[in-house]
C-alpha positions in Angstrom: 85.5 131.2 107.5 86.5 130.2 104.0 89.5 131.9 102.5 88.5 134.3 99.6 92.0 134.3 98.1 90.9 131.3 96.0 89.6 133.8 93.4 93.1 134.0 92.0 92.9 130.4 91.0 89.9 130.9 88.6 90.5 130.0 84.9 90.3 133.7 84.0 93.0 134.6 86.4 95.5 132.0 85.1 98.9 133.2 84.4 98.8 134.0 80.6 101.4 136.7 80.7 103.9 134.5 78.8 101.5 133.4 76.0 103.3 134.2 72.7 102.7 137.1 70.5 99.1 138.4 71.2 99.5 141.9 72.4 96.7 144.4 72.5 97.3 145.7 69.0 97.4 142.3 67.4 94.3 141.3 69.3 92.5 144.4 68.1 93.5 143.8 64.5 92.3 140.2 64.6 88.9 141.2 66.1 88.5 144.1 63.7 89.4 142.1 60.6 87.2 139.1 61.5 84.2 141.3 62.3 84.6 143.3 59.1 84.9 140.1 57.1 81.5 138.8 58.4 79.8 141.9 57.0 81.6 141.8 53.7 80.4 138.2 53.2 76.8 139.1 54.2 76.5 142.0 51.7 78.2 140.3 48.8 76.0 137.2 49.4 73.0 139.3 48.5 74.6 140.1 45.1 75.3 136.4 44.5 71.8 135.4 45.3 70.0 138.2 43.5 70.0 136.5 40.0 68.3 133.4 41.4 66.1 134.7 44.3 65.7 138.4 43.3 66.8 141.4 45.3 63.7 141.4 47.4 62.8 142.1 51.0 62.6 138.3 51.6 66.1 137.7 50.2 67.6 140.5 52.3 65.8 139.3 55.4 67.0 135.7 54.8 70.7 136.7 54.4 70.6 139.1 57.4 69.0 136.5 59.5 71.5 133.8 58.6 74.4 136.3 59.2 73.0 137.2 62.7 72.6 133.5 63.5 76.2 132.9 62.5 77.4 135.8 64.7 75.3 134.6 67.7 76.3 131.0 67.2 80.0 131.8 66.8 80.2 134.1 69.8 78.5 131.6 72.0 80.4 128.5 70.9 83.6 130.4 70.7 83.3 131.5 74.3 82.5 128.0 75.5 85.4 126.4 73.5 87.8 129.0 74.7 87.2 127.9 78.3 88.1 124.3 77.5 90.9 124.5 74.9 93.9 126.8 74.6 92.5 129.7 72.4 95.8 130.2 70.7 95.5 126.8 69.0 92.1 127.8 67.5 92.8 131.2 66.1 94.5 130.1 62.9 91.8 127.6 62.0 89.1 130.2 62.8 90.6 132.4 60.1 91.9 129.8 57.6 88.8 127.7 57.2 86.5 130.7 56.6 89.1 132.0 54.1 88.8 128.8 52.0 84.9 128.7 52.2 84.7 132.4 51.2 87.0 131.9 48.2 84.9 128.9 47.1 81.5 130.7 47.6 81.1 132.3 44.2 81.7 129.0 42.3 79.5 127.0 44.7 76.5 129.3 44.8 76.5 130.0 41.0 76.9 126.3 40.3 74.1 125.3 42.6 72.0 128.2 41.3 72.4 126.9 37.7 72.2 123.2 38.2 70.5 122.5 41.6 68.4 125.5 42.4 66.1 123.7 44.9 69.2 123.3 47.1 70.2 127.0 46.7 68.9 128.3 50.0 70.4 125.5 52.1 73.8 125.9 50.4 73.7 129.6 50.7 72.9 129.3 54.4 75.9 127.1 54.9 78.3 129.4 52.9 77.2 132.3 55.1 76.8 130.4 58.4 80.1 128.5 58.4 82.5 131.4 57.8 80.3 133.8 59.8 80.3 131.6 62.9 84.0 130.8 62.8 85.0 134.4 62.3 82.6 135.5 65.1 84.4 133.0 67.4 87.6 135.0 67.0 86.4 137.8 69.4 85.7 135.4 72.4 88.9 133.5 71.6 91.0 136.7 71.6 89.2 138.0 74.7 90.1 134.9 76.6 93.7 135.3 75.7 93.8 138.9 76.7 92.0 138.5 80.0 94.9 138.2 82.5 93.1 139.4 85.6 89.6 140.0 86.9 90.6 143.6 87.5 90.6 144.5 83.8 87.7 142.3 82.6 85.5 145.2 81.8 88.2 147.1 80.0 89.3 144.2 77.8 85.8 143.0 77.0 84.5 146.5 76.3 87.5 147.4 74.2 87.4 144.3 72.0 83.6 144.6 71.7 83.9 148.1 70.5 86.7 147.2 68.1 84.6 144.4 66.6 81.6 146.8 66.1 83.8 149.3 64.4 85.1 146.5 62.2 81.6 145.6 61.2 80.8 149.2 60.3 84.0 149.6 58.2 83.2 146.3 56.4 79.7 147.4 55.6 80.7 150.9 54.4 83.8 149.6 52.5 81.7 147.0 50.7 78.7 149.1 49.8 80.5 152.3 48.8 83.9 151.1 47.4 84.3 147.4 46.7 81.0 146.6 44.9 81.5 149.6 42.6 85.1 148.7 41.6 85.5 144.9 41.8 83.5 141.9 40.6 81.8 139.8 43.3 84.0 136.8 42.7 87.1 139.1 43.0 85.9 140.5 46.3 85.3 137.1 47.9 88.4 135.5 46.5 90.5 138.5 47.7 88.9 138.3 51.2 89.5 134.6 51.3 93.1 135.1 50.4 93.5 137.7 53.1 92.0 135.4 55.7 94.2 132.5 54.7 97.3 134.7 54.8 96.2 135.9 58.2 95.7 132.3 59.4 99.2 131.3 58.3 100.8 134.4 59.9 98.9 133.8 63.2 100.0 130.1 63.2 103.6 131.1 62.6 103.5 133.7 65.3 101.7 131.6 67.9 103.5 128.3 67.4 106.4 129.1 65.2 105.0 126.9 62.4 101.8 126.5 60.3 101.5 123.0 59.1 98.1 123.8 57.4 99.7 126.3 55.1 100.1 124.0 52.1 96.6 122.7 52.4 95.1 126.2 52.7 97.1 127.5 49.7 95.9 124.5 47.6 92.3 125.0 48.6 92.5 128.7 47.9 93.9 128.1 44.5 91.1 125.7 43.8 88.6 128.4 44.8 90.1 130.8 42.4 90.1 128.3 39.6 86.5 127.3 40.3 85.4 130.9 40.3 86.9 131.5 37.0 85.0 128.7 35.3 81.8 128.8 37.3 78.6 129.5 35.5 76.7 132.7 36.0 79.6 135.0 35.1 78.9 138.3 33.5 80.4 140.8 31.1 80.2 143.6 33.7 79.3 143.6 37.4 77.7 147.0 38.3 76.6 148.3 41.6 73.3 146.5 41.4 73.5 144.0 38.6 75.4 141.2 36.9 75.1 142.5 33.4 75.6 140.9 29.9 75.2 142.2 26.4 74.1 139.5 23.9 74.3 140.1 20.2 71.3 139.2 18.0 72.4 136.9 15.3 69.4 138.0 13.1 70.0 141.7 13.3 73.4 143.3 12.7 72.9 146.1 15.3 70.6 144.2 17.7 71.8 143.8 21.3 70.0 142.5 24.4 70.9 143.8 27.8 70.7 141.0 30.3 70.6 142.0 34.0 70.9 139.3 36.6 69.9 136.6 34.1 66.8 138.5 32.9 66.4 139.9 29.4 65.9 143.5 30.4 66.2 145.6 27.2 66.6 145.2 23.4 68.4 147.9 21.4 69.2 148.2 17.7 71.8 151.0 17.7 71.4 151.4 13.9 67.6 151.4 14.0 66.2 152.9 17.2 62.7 152.8 15.9 62.9 149.0 15.9 61.1 147.6 19.0 61.4 144.0 20.1 59.7 143.4 23.4 55.9 143.4 23.4 55.6 145.7 26.5 57.8 148.3 24.8 55.6 148.2 21.7 52.6 148.8 24.0 54.2 151.9 25.6 55.1 153.2 22.2 51.6 152.5 20.9 50.2 154.6 23.7 52.5 157.5 22.9 51.8 157.2 19.2 48.0 157.3 19.8 47.9 159.9 22.5 50.0 162.6 20.9 50.1 164.1 17.3 52.3 162.1 15.0 55.9 163.3 14.9 55.4 166.1 17.4 58.3 166.5 19.9 57.6 165.7 23.6 59.1 166.4 26.9 59.5 163.0 28.6 60.9 161.6 31.8 61.8 157.9 32.3 61.9 156.2 35.7 64.5 153.5 35.0 66.8 153.4 32.0 68.0 150.0 31.2 69.0 150.0 27.5 67.2 153.3 26.9 65.0 151.7 24.2 62.1 154.1 24.6 64.0 157.3 24.9 65.9 156.4 21.7 62.6 155.5 20.0 61.0 158.9 20.9 64.1 160.8 19.7 64.0 158.9 16.4 60.3 159.1 15.7 59.7 162.6 17.2 62.7 164.8 16.4 63.2 167.4 19.0 62.0 165.3 21.8 63.9 165.8 25.1 64.0 162.8 27.4 65.5 162.8 30.9 66.2 159.5 32.5 66.6 158.6 36.2 68.8 155.4 36.3 70.1 154.5 39.7 72.9 152.2 38.3 75.8 154.1 36.8 77.2 150.8 35.6 74.2 150.3 33.3 74.7 153.9 32.0 78.3 153.0 31.1 77.1 149.9 29.2 74.6 152.1 27.3 77.4 154.3 26.2 80.2 151.8 25.6 78.3 148.7 24.4 74.8 149.8 23.2 75.7 152.8 21.1 74.2 155.7 23.0 75.4 158.9 21.4 76.0 162.2 23.3 73.5 164.1 21.2 70.7 161.5 21.0 68.2 163.8 22.8 68.6 161.7 26.0 69.9 163.1 29.3 70.7 160.3 31.7 71.0 161.1 35.4 72.4 158.6 37.8 69.9 159.0 40.6 67.0 157.4 42.5 63.7 157.8 40.5 61.7 159.2 43.3 64.3 161.8 44.2 64.6 162.6 40.5 60.9 163.5 40.3 61.4 166.1 43.0 63.8 168.0 40.9 61.3 168.4 38.0 59.1 171.5 37.6 55.4 171.2 38.1 53.4 170.7 34.9 56.6 170.4 32.8 56.2 167.0 31.1 54.0 165.5 28.4 55.0 161.9 29.3 56.4 160.0 32.2 57.4 156.4 31.6 57.9 154.0 34.4 60.2 151.0 33.7 62.0 150.4 36.9 60.1 147.3 38.1 61.6 143.9 37.7 60.2 140.4 37.7 61.0 139.6 41.3 62.1 143.0 42.8 60.3 146.3 42.8 61.4 149.7 44.2 58.3 149.9 46.3 58.7 153.7 46.9 57.8 154.3 43.3 54.5 152.4 43.6 52.7 154.5 46.3 50.0 157.2 46.3 52.7 159.7 47.4 55.0 158.7 44.5 52.2 158.8 42.0 51.1 162.2 43.3 54.6 163.4 42.4 54.2 161.9 39.0 50.9 163.7 38.6 52.5 167.0 39.8 55.2 167.0 37.1 52.8 166.2 34.2 51.1 168.8 32.1 47.3 168.9 32.1 47.3 166.6 29.0 50.2 164.5 30.2 50.3 160.7 30.5 52.0 158.3 32.9 52.7 154.9 31.3 54.2 152.2 33.5 55.3 148.7 32.8 54.3 146.2 35.5 55.5 142.5 35.9 53.6 140.0 37.9 52.4 136.4 37.8 49.9 134.1 39.5 47.1 136.0 41.1 48.8 139.3 40.0 48.2 140.8 43.4 50.9 143.4 43.0 49.7 144.5 39.5 46.1 144.8 40.9 47.3 146.8 43.9 49.2 149.2 41.6 46.2 149.7 39.4 44.0 150.4 42.4 46.6 152.9 43.6 46.7 154.6 40.2 42.9 154.9 40.3 43.2 156.6 43.6 45.4 159.4 42.1 44.4 159.8 38.5 41.1 160.5 36.9 41.5 158.1 34.0 43.3 154.7 34.2 43.5 151.9 31.6 45.3 148.6 31.5 47.0 147.0 28.5 47.8 143.3 28.2 47.0 139.9 27.0 43.2 139.4 27.4 43.6 136.5 29.7 46.0 138.5 32.0 43.7 141.5 32.4 40.4 139.8 33.1 38.9 139.9 29.6 39.1 136.3 28.5 36.2 134.1 29.5 38.4 131.0 29.9 42.0 130.2 30.6 44.3 130.9 33.5 46.4 134.1 33.4 49.9 133.5 32.2 51.3 136.6 33.8 54.2 138.6 32.8 54.2 142.2 31.5 51.2 144.5 31.6 51.2 148.2 30.9 49.1 150.7 32.8 48.1 154.2 31.5 47.1 157.0 33.9 46.1 160.6 33.2 43.7 163.4 34.1 42.3 163.4 30.5 40.7 160.6 28.6 42.9 158.7 26.2 41.5 157.4 22.9 41.7 153.7 23.6 40.4 152.8 20.2 43.4 154.4 18.7 45.6 152.6 21.2 44.1 149.3 20.3 44.6 150.0 16.6 48.3 150.8 17.3 48.6 147.6 19.3 47.1 145.6 16.4 49.3 147.3 13.9 52.3 146.0 15.8 50.7 142.5 16.1 51.0 142.4 19.9 47.9 140.4 20.6 47.2 142.9 23.5 44.0 144.8 24.2 42.8 147.3 26.8 40.6 147.3 29.9 39.1 150.3 31.7 36.0 151.4 33.6 33.9 148.7 35.2 36.0 145.9 33.8 39.1 147.3 35.4 37.3 148.0 38.6 36.2 144.4 38.8 39.8 143.2 38.1 41.2 145.3 40.9 38.3 144.6 43.4 39.7 144.1 46.9 43.2 145.1 46.0 44.9 147.4 48.6 45.9 150.9 47.8 49.7 151.3 48.4 51.0 154.2 50.5 54.4 155.1 51.9 53.0 153.8 55.2 51.8 150.5 53.8 53.3 149.0 50.7 53.9 145.2 51.1 55.1 145.0 47.5 57.5 142.1 48.1 54.7 140.0 49.6 52.2 140.8 46.8 54.6 140.2 44.0 54.5 136.7 42.5 57.8 135.1 41.3 58.5 135.3 37.6 57.9 132.3 35.5 61.0 132.5 33.2 64.1 134.6 33.0 62.8 136.9 30.2 60.7 139.9 29.4 58.1 140.0 26.7 
């Protein structure tokens, strides 16, 4: 009968008691830190890619998929390599190499995004996959070192797995709630890269009494910091959601353009709030001018703030108007106050909140006007587009109130058509404003796409007066309603909280600007 004592000779049961310096606490710290770092890289990568790919469902899915691939690949290969090579030799490189890659990531992605955009997805995948896989290999490497007998396999594996999961949670929460609100993206990644390089050097010294790679790692880290400082795509301010710039207008002393993630989002003249630059803003103002008596004060609510161009316009042209604004990004609100001349008594009350949640706080029938301007060129808060959301808008409007919303779409304009179909489901009267070719009124020519403005209410709006106001501002826009609008939206889905494939319907924007 074979002797069963041969179990003690298995690789797992080798005598590792004298391996240097990797006790249970250090093992837990390494696993915790490496797991947290993977999630920090994943979340921050979304911010780096948003100016080029948009903050869409597809972008989020892509980044999450790459990160999960990195975790799976690193765990699998790390385990296999740990059975063939002394894990202690691999721990320092598994921390140092990701540190250098992470530190270089802002410069690399922004450079590729500006100068070689077709390669952006491939390069982005590598900048997530390489550090993610190497950092994920830390857990099986440490587990191999800590397994000194079969009797404690479950304890060691379970403990380190739990520690790694906690590290991932902490990395996620810390990044989302603390780091992104206080530090620029490049600072987060360079700081993380520096920590990983320092950890690599410390582990190398502890395990082998030396770290020959330290000079090379330090040089590479310095290069990453220098590259990040001169890389394109920098911004004046990094907010929770955006890379923001304020650009002065050389032709108007008080003119300023708010640029969010590379897109011209708002234009403000602090000295002349009645001046309107973008065509879609002129269209919204034209509707308000035509639908309500001239100069009469209004009660208005704005879904999305940006530069607060329209709230300021209403306050200037209709003294006594009270506008509340739901703006989810408190960083944008700070820019309004510090860089765009928002005064405390401008008749504008800005609330840092989600637009849909903000609607719930408003009284039924309390508003003359709701303005929707939260939709971007490649990303849309879908929960503001649905029947349920529009029913909330209708609830807060007075009987004669209006909902005016800016929409951006291109190509077949499938999203814009779906939103108009949804508006027709909720409101009794719906009209569309835009270039004739974009809203189905031109007999020839392909739609250029861009901004269109929808008007919805439970009372008829004098569209002749609206067209006259549009012509007075030389917008080139006209209106569509009735059978023409029904034909334009034919076959478009109605969006609901249960079914709103907005990211799939939306067509990519044609250029980084708003009209």
